[in-house]
N, C-alpha and C positions, 0 to 999 in steps of 0.2 A: 547453560540452558539445555534442557533435555532435547536430544535429537528426536524429531517426530517424523514418522512416515504415515501415509494415509492409505485407506482402501475402502471397501464397500460396506461398512457397517456403522453402528452408532448414530443412527439417523436423527436422534433427538439433539445431537450436537451441531446439526447443520444450519440452524437458523441464525446466520450471520450476514444476511444480505441486506442491502439498502432498501428502504421502503419508499424511495423518492422517484421510482420509475413510473411514468404514466403508462397505463395499459396500452394505449394506442401507439406508443413509441417503442414498445418492447420488441426487440428483434427475436423472432421465434427460433431461428437457427441455433444449434449448439448441442452440447452434451448435457444431459439431465441425469440427476441421480434420483431414482424413484424409491418410494416406500409404500408398501401395502400394509395397512393396519389390520392385523388379524390375531385373535386370541391373546390380546394384550401385548403382542410383539410387533415389531416392524421388520418386514421382509424386504430387503433392498434389491435393486437391480439398476442397470444402466440403460438409457435410451438416448439415441442420437436423433435429433429432429432437423430436417433440411427442407427449406421452402424453395421450390424451384422458380425459375424465371416466369414460367407460365402460371404460377400461383398454386400448382399442385404441392401438397405437403407429403413428404415421405418420412416415416419414423422407422428406426431400426432398434429392436431390442437386442442387447448384447449380453450373452452369457459366455464369458471366456472366449473360446474359439467360435462359438455359434453366433450367427447374426440372423435375426428374423425380421424380414422386411415387411412393413405395413404400408400399403400404397392405395388404400381406399378411404383415406381420411377426408372428412367433411368439416369445413370451417364455416361458422356462422358468427361473424363478429368476433367476440372473445371466447366463443364456445368451440370445442373440438369434439367430434364424434369419431372414434378410432375403432373400427372392427378389427378383431385380433385374428387376422388372416382366415384360415379355414374354419375356425371354431365359432360357435354361436355365442360369442362373448364380445363385449365391447368395453372400452374406456370412454366415459363421457366427462369431459373436463372443462374447466373455466380458467382462462388466463388471468391471473391476478398480479398484484404488484411484485411480490417476492417469490411467487411460485405458480405452478399450474396444479390445480387440485380438483377432485371430483370423485367419481365412483368407478369401480371395477365390477361388472355385472355379468353373471352367467345367466343367459336368458332361458336356457332349458331347465333351470332349477327354480323352485319357488323360493322367493325371498333370499336370493344369493347376491348380496350387494355388500362390497367392502370399500372403505375409504382409501383413496390413493392420492399421493402427492408427488409432484416432480419438481425438484429444485435445480435451477440452472446454475452451472458452474463447473468446477473441476471435481475431483473425487474426495474432497475433504469432508468426509463425514464418519470416519472412525479414527480416533487418535490412538495409535499403538505405540507403546513405549519401547523403542528399540534399544534402550540401554540394558534391557533385560532380554537375554537371548531366548527366543521362543523354543518351546519343546518341539521335538521332532515327531511329526505326525505322518511322515511319508511312509509308503509301503502298503502291504496288504494286511487287512484286518478281518478276523472272524467275527461277524456282527450278528447280534440277536436283537430284533425289534420286538417290543412287548406292548400289546394293546391293553391298557390298564383294566378296563371294565370286564372284558371276557378273558383276560390273561392269555390270549392267543399269542403265539410267538411265530416269527418269520425269520428264517436264516438269510443272511446276505453276506456278500464280500465287499468290504470297503477298499477302494483303491485311491490313494491320495498321492499327489505330488506337491513338493514344497520348495519354494525359493525364498529363503529368509522368512519374512512374515506372510508371504502370499501362499495360499493353498488352493489347489484345484483337485478335481477328481469326480468320482461317482460311487454309487452302490450298485452292485450286481445282485439281483435276486433270481429265484427260479422262474419268475414270470416276466422278467425284463429288467431294464436298468433305470436309474433315476436321472439319466441324461447329464447335461453339463452343470456341474456345481463349482462355484468359485467362492473364495472368502479369505479369511485371515487366521493366523495363529498369533495369539497375544499371551505371552507367558505360557501357562498350561491350558489355555482355553482355545478351542478351535470353533470357528463359525463358518458355515457354508450355506449358500442360498442359490436359488434359481427361479426364474419366471419365464415360462415359455408360452404364455398366453392362456393355457388351460390350467397349468399347475403353478402354484406359488408355494415353494418349499423353503423351510428354514431348519437347519440342523445345528445344534449346539452340543459341544462335548468338552469335558474336562479330563485331563490326564491324571490318573490316580497314582498314589505312591507305589502301587504294585505293578505299574506299567499298563494297566487296563484303561479303557475309556468308558465313561458313563455320561450319557447325554439325553437330549430331548429332540424330538422331531415334530414340527408343526407343519400341517398341510392345510392351506386354505382356511375356510371359515371355522371349522370345528374339529378336524381330525388331528389327533395327538397320539404319539407313541413315545415311550421311553426306549432307550437303546444302550447296549453295552458292547464292548469289543475287546478282543485280545489279538495282539499282533501275531500273524501267522503267514509267512511268505508262501506256504504250501497249500493254503486253504483253497478248496474248489467246491463248486455247487454240483448237485445232481445234473446229469446230462439233460439238456432241454429236449432231447429226442426220446426220452423215456417217460415223460409225465402224462401225455395224452395218447390214447391208444383205442383200437377197436374193441368193443365189448365182445364177450364170448357169444358165438352164434351169428356174428356178422363178418363178412369177408369183403365188403365193398362200401365205399362212400357213395351215398345216394341223397339227392335232394331235388326239389323243384321250387324255385323262387322266381318272383317277377323281376324283369330287368327294369331299366328306368322308363321304359314305355309301357310297362304293365304286362308285358308278354312273358309267360312262364318259360324258364330255361332250365334244362337238366343236363347232367353229364352224358346222358345217352344221345343228346343232339348230335347231328352229323358233324358239326363244326369241331367237336372235340374228339372224334373217333380217330384212332391212330396217332394221337398227339400226346406228348408229355404235358400234363396239366398240373398247374399249381392252384390250389384253392386257398385263398387268404381269408381268414376270419378276422375282421377288423371293425373299427368304428372311426368316423372322422373326428370325434371328440378326443381321441387317444393320441398323445404325442409320440409314443413308441410306435403306434400303428402308422403314423405319418412318416416316421423315419423309415419303416419297412416299405411303405408305399413308394417313397422316392427312390429307394434302392431297386425295387422290383420294376418300377416304370422305366428306369434307365436300362436295366437288364433286358426287359422285354423288347424294347426298341432295337437292341443289338442282336436279339436271338429269336424273334418270332418267326422269321423265315426258315429257321432250322427245324420247325415242327413243334413249337411250344405254344401253349395258351395259358392265360392266367384268368381266374374268376375271383373277383373280390366279393365276399359276402358281407354286406354292410349291416351292422347291428347298431342302430342309432338310439339317441336319448329319448325319443318320443315314438309311441306306437301310432304313427301317422305317415302314410306312404308319401304324401306330397312334401311333408317336412323332410323326411329322410332323403327323398330324391333331390331336393334343393341343396342339402348339405353335401351329398356325393357329387353333384354337378359342380358345385363351387370348388371342391377339391380337385376334380378332373381338370377344370380350367386353370386352376392355380398352378398346377405342376405338369400340365400337358400329359396326363396319364391316358394311354389309349388301349388298355386292356378292358375286359368286360366287368361290369358291376351289377350285382343283384341286391335287392332289398330283402334281407333275411329275417329281421326281427328287431328286438330292442336290446339294449346293453345290459340288461339284467342277466347275469350268468346262468341262473337257474332256468329262466325262460329260454335263453339261447340254447342251452343244452337240450331242451325239448325239441328244438327244430332239427337237431342232428343226433337222433337217438342211438346211432351206431357208435358214437364216441362215449368213453367213460364219463366225460363231462367237458364242457368248455370252461377251462380254468384260467385262461388268459386271453386278453386282446393285446397284441395279435397272436394268432396261431396259424402256422403254415403247413398245409397238407400237400404232399407231392405224390402224384400218380404216374405210373409208367404208361407206355403207349397202349397197353392192354387194359388200362383202367384199374390196375391193381395198385394197392397201397404200397408205397416205397418208404415213406417217412412222414412223421408228424413232428414239427418243431414248435415247441411252446415258447411264447415270448419272443423278444428280439433284443439282442445286444447291439445297440446303435453306435453311431460314430463317436459319441461321448465316451465310449468304453475303450477307445484306442486299439490296442493289439487284439482285444477280444472281437472287435468288429472286423478287423483284418482277417483273423482266423476264421470267423464265420463266413466271410466272403470267399475265402480260398476253398473251404470245405463245400460250400454251396456250388461254386462254379465247377469243382471237380465232380461232384455228384451229378449235376445237370449235364455236363459234357458227356459223361458216361452214359446217361439215359438217352440223350439225343443221338448218340452214335449208334445205338442198337437198331 
């Protein structure tokens, strides 16, 4: 009998549960294997659900090393409403005999609703034949993503780790990373996925006879790209410090945006004089921005007394001050962020660029601008390589701390 191992794919093979469980007797606690139905595919993820003694329900989305805790869950009989932490997104589910099913809805977009199902049990929903040794996908890959209609291409670096049939890793791009990806290698096929609340990603690839990879990338309701890759341990991307810059004729960063109370704030305000100032271009809808925000919040608590300030410029999904304010306040409360935030505009990059005309363009959320104590531009860092990138995140932190220590010492 073939030896079988299991992991996080092949969701259509999961339906092996008893249908004799009465809903009222179903014990909610446990590990669930989820699937989001999108573009004719099933994007898998893991979720742990725990019901506390006081009746509070806590769910945890698990992406490899990442755990995203959801603690604002409302239960009404057999119905669950699960806000996806800081995002304006929710899961609305019904507890059924053999599964929990319902919808995944982005409330800030029109008609963005996808079916979602959670099956309770272990991880038995991809059967991988371990009698066939899987191809080796580990290492660094020179990746090209191709958007079919426009034929636009994006360069990336694929970084994968592999332990027998289990694969993890991410893609680095000039504008940030694809965060924590996990999946499997089955013969010559690799599948990786992630679900962080805002993004549902599915990557598939097949190893070709010439050693290259050819694959497909599915994101959410309708985004699709093909991709190819060539193994290259020396591949690197352009420096993130060279992509965004001051246009000719400008020598300063200037702006005036309202804070959360509606009061206009500018870099010329007394609070920022003689301080090293970080200006963060971000949005609460952006997982990479949230990675950066958590990093900056911790750094600021440890260093604000040394003469540093941070101003977060929020570009939200709706051109509505009260809506944007609520989203930012939720993020502040979620992660106890105590630096300043201003409502700067919407997430449309073309419109965002108009609000900061001294920049060549706003090409990425997030973007970090560092000013010295004289208000002069020191550096603009485009994108963010978060904790899912491993050593790249550690390198970023080391370089950032060295730069900030030098500026604060002056």
